[in-house]
C-alpha positions in Angstrom: 18.4 1.2 15.1 15.6 -1.3 15.4 16.2 -4.7 17.0 15.6 -7.6 14.7 14.4 -11.0 15.8 17.3 -13.5 15.1 16.0 -16.6 16.9 13.5 -19.0 15.6 11.8 -22.2 16.8 10.4 -25.1 14.8 7.5 -27.1 16.0 5.9 -30.1 14.4 2.1 -30.1 14.0 -0.6 -32.3 12.6 -2.4 -30.7 9.7 -5.5 -30.4 11.9 -3.5 -28.6 14.6 -2.2 -26.1 12.1 -5.7 -25.5 10.8 -6.9 -25.0 14.4 -4.2 -22.4 15.1 -5.2 -20.6 11.9 -8.8 -20.6 12.9 -8.0 -19.2 16.4 -5.6 -16.5 15.3 -6.6 -12.9 15.3 -5.0 -10.8 12.6 -2.9 -11.6 9.6 0.2 -13.6 10.6 0.3 -16.7 12.8 3.7 -15.9 14.2 2.6 -12.4 15.4 -0.6 -13.9 17.0 1.5 -16.6 18.7 3.9 -14.0 20.1 1.1 -11.8 21.3 -0.8 -14.7 22.8 2.1 -16.6 24.4 4.2 -13.7 25.5 1.4 -11.2 26.2 3.1 -8.6 24.1 1.4 -6.5 21.5 3.1 -5.9 18.2 4.3 -2.3 17.9 4.9 -1.9 14.2 1.7 -3.2 12.8 -1.3 -0.9 12.7 -4.6 -1.1 10.9 -4.7 0.9 7.7 -6.5 4.2 7.9 -9.8 4.3 6.1 -9.6 6.0 2.7 -12.3 8.0 1.1 -13.6 6.2 -2.1 -13.8 9.6 -3.9 -10.0 10.0 -3.2 -9.3 6.5 -4.5 -11.2 7.3 -7.8 -9.2 10.5 -8.2 -5.9 8.7 -7.6 -6.9 6.0 -10.1 -7.7 8.7 -12.7 -4.3 10.3 -12.1 -2.6 7.0 -12.6 -4.4 6.5 -15.9 -3.3 10.0 -17.0 0.3 9.3 -16.0 0.2 6.0 -17.9 -1.0 7.8 -21.0 1.9 10.3 -20.7 4.4 7.5 -20.3 3.1 5.7 -23.4 3.4 8.9 -25.4 6.9 9.5 -24.2 7.9 5.9 -24.9 6.6 5.9 -28.4 9.3 8.2 -29.9 7.9 11.5 -28.7 8.5 14.3 -31.3 9.6 17.7 -30.0 6.4 19.2 -31.4 4.5 16.9 -29.0 6.3 18.2 -26.0 3.7 20.9 -25.4 0.9 18.2 -25.2 3.0 16.4 -22.6 3.5 19.6 -20.7 -0.2 20.4 -20.7 -1.1 17.0 -19.4 1.5 17.2 -16.6 0.2 20.6 -15.7 -3.3 19.2 -15.5 -2.1 16.4 -13.2 -0.3 18.9 -11.0 -3.5 21.0 -10.7 -5.5 17.9 -9.7 -2.9 16.9 -7.1 -3.0 20.4 -5.6 -6.8 20.3 -5.5 -6.8 16.9 -3.8 -4.2 18.1 -1.3 -6.4 21.1 -0.4 -9.7 19.0 -0.3 -8.3 16.2 1.9 -5.8 18.2 4.0 -7.7 17.8 7.2 
């Protein structure tokens, strides 16, 4: 079970002081920066996102487009005779996902 912060403090600042704090902060959140600066403790749960290969992002975008097309077909009163088309598209998506997993496994 993770400990949660339950206490808060309120401080009054001039607009210029708040702007100065935002200019000095490092990272995204002012509260996190203030805790790290004032208490000398690094945040444990925040980490920088891992870099992502642009080719992988394009492939994922393509997959999302395919899934949206399938959803539109299914939501527009899909006839039983069209079920094979949906199956073929789902199978193609599965093949692409498996190829992506193999290509980017390392």
